[in-house]
C-alpha positions as CSV (number, residue, x, y, z in Angstrom):
1,X,-92.4,46.1,-10.4
2,X,-90.5,46.2,-13.5
3,X,-87.7,47.1,-12.0
4,X,-88.1,45.7,-9.5
5,X,-88.1,42.0,-10.6
6,X,-85.0,43.4,-12.9
7,X,-83.2,44.2,-8.8
8,X,-83.7,41.2,-7.7
9,X,-82.0,38.7,-10.0
10,X,-79.2,41.8,-10.8
11,X,-78.5,40.7,-7.1
12,X,-79.4,37.3,-7.4
13,X,-76.9,37.2,-10.0
14,X,-74.4,39.1,-9.1
15,X,-74.9,36.8,-5.6
16,X,-74.6,33.4,-7.9
17,X,-71.1,35.7,-9.6
18,X,-69.7,36.5,-6.8
19,X,-70.1,32.8,-4.8
20,X,-67.8,31.6,-8.2
21,X,-65.7,33.9,-8.3
22,X,-65.5,32.6,-4.4
23,X,-65.9,28.9,-5.1
24,X,-63.2,29.5,-7.9
25,X,-60.9,31.4,-5.9
26,X,-61.0,28.4,-3.0
27,X,-59.8,26.4,-5.9
28,X,-56.8,27.9,-7.4
29,X,-56.0,28.7,-3.6
30,X,-56.2,24.5,-2.8
31,X,-54.2,24.2,-6.1
32,X,-51.7,26.4,-5.6
33,X,-51.6,25.0,-2.4
34,X,-51.0,21.8,-3.8
35,X,-48.9,23.2,-5.9
36,X,-46.4,24.6,-3.8
37,X,-46.6,21.4,-1.1
38,X,-45.4,19.1,-4.0
39,X,-42.7,21.3,-4.8
40,X,-41.5,21.3,-1.6
41,X,-41.7,17.7,-2.2
42,X,-39.8,17.2,-5.0
43,X,-37.3,19.3,-3.8
44,X,-37.3,17.5,-0.3
45,X,-36.5,14.6,-2.7
46,X,-33.8,15.8,-4.6
47,X,-31.6,17.1,-1.4
48,X,-32.6,13.4,-0.2
49,X,-31.2,12.3,-3.0
50,X,-27.8,15.0,-3.6
51,X,-27.2,14.2,-0.1
52,X,-27.3,10.4,-0.4
53,X,-24.7,10.8,-3.5
54,X,-22.2,12.8,-1.5
55,X,-22.5,10.1,1.4
56,X,-21.5,7.3,-1.2
57,X,-18.7,9.1,-3.2
58,X,-17.7,10.1,0.1
59,X,-17.8,6.6,1.3
60,X,-15.6,5.6,-2.2
61,X,-13.0,7.7,-1.7
62,X,-12.8,6.1,2.4
63,X,-12.6,2.8,0.7
64,X,-10.0,3.4,-2.0
65,X,-8.4,5.1,0.8
66,X,-7.9,2.2,2.8
67,X,-6.9,-0.1,0.1
68,X,-4.6,2.2,-0.4
69,X,-3.0,2.5,2.8
70,X,-3.5,-1.1,3.6
71,X,-1.7,-1.9,-0.3
72,X,1.1,0.3,0.7
73,X,1.4,-1.2,4.0
74,X,1.8,-4.0,2.8
75,X,4.5,-3.9,0.1
76,X,6.5,-1.6,2.7
77,X,6.1,-5.1,4.9
78,X,7.7,-6.8,1.2
79,X,10.1,-4.9,1.2
80,X,11.4,-5.2,4.2
81,X,10.7,-8.4,4.4
82,X,12.5,-8.4,1.5
83,X,15.5,-5.8,3.2
84,X,15.9,-8.6,5.9
85,X,16.5,-11.4,3.9
86,X,18.8,-10.1,1.8
87,X,20.6,-8.9,4.6
88,X,20.5,-12.9,6.8
89,X,21.9,-14.0,2.9
90,X,25.1,-11.9,3.4
91,X,25.4,-12.0,6.7
92,X,25.1,-15.9,6.0
93,X,28.2,-15.5,3.2
94,X,30.2,-12.9,4.8
95,X,29.8,-15.7,7.7
96,X,30.7,-18.8,5.8
97,X,33.4,-16.8,4.4
98,X,35.3,-15.6,7.6
99,X,34.5,-19.6,8.3
100,X,36.9,-20.7,4.8
101,X,38.8,-18.0,5.9
102,X,41.4,-20.4,8.5
103,X,40.7,-23.3,6.3
104,X,42.1,-21.6,3.6
105,X,45.3,-19.5,5.1
106,X,45.6,-22.6,7.0
107,X,45.9,-25.0,3.7
108,X,48.1,-21.8,2.1
109,X,50.5,-21.6,4.9
110,X,50.7,-25.7,5.0
111,X,51.9,-25.2,1.2
112,X,54.2,-22.3,2.4
113,X,56.0,-24.3,4.8
114,X,56.6,-27.4,2.3
115,X,58.0,-25.3,-0.4
116,X,60.3,-23.8,2.2
117,X,61.4,-27.1,3.7
118,X,62.1,-28.7,0.1
119,X,64.1,-25.2,-0.3
120,X,65.8,-25.6,2.8
121,X,66.4,-29.3,1.8
122,X,67.5,-28.8,-1.5
123,X,70.6,-25.8,-0.4
124,X,71.0,-28.8,1.9
125,X,71.8,-30.6,-0.5
126,X,74.1,-28.6,-2.7
127,X,76.2,-27.9,0.2
128,X,76.4,-31.7,1.2
129,X,74.9,-31.1,4.9
130,X,71.3,-33.0,3.5
131,X,70.4,-35.9,5.3
132,X,68.6,-38.2,3.6
133,X,66.1,-40.6,5.6
134,X,68.5,-43.7,4.3
135,X,71.8,-42.6,5.1
136,X,70.9,-41.0,8.4
137,X,72.6,-43.8,9.8
138,X,76.1,-43.9,8.0
139,X,76.5,-40.0,7.5
140,X,77.8,-37.7,10.8
141,X,76.1,-34.7,10.9
142,X,79.1,-32.5,10.7
143,X,80.7,-32.9,7.6
144,X,84.3,-30.5,7.2
């Protein structure tokens, strides 16, 4: 009977070993599944963080581009305004010169006319044909 008892104990030990092996395999499987899920979560979190960083960089680039565009438009507008002001000032200066030109020419013409009249009187006086305002009534106009 000893062999029967030994067989029984061997079967019992074998059953227990098999049960423990199954439990260990289950635990290892559960741990593997947990590790797999954790790795997937970490990968998703890294992917999300990468997408957020990329979106932030994209937004920053768009903001910088917009600010640069606005600044360029502002500078262009300032340049146009300055050119317009300079053009207006030139136009006003030209108009002022144009307005002053007739007065200058008139004054110059008057001076030339006065010089010519003076020269004419001097020549007339030299030849004795001049009219003195005081002697007008006393001297005949034809002296020959």
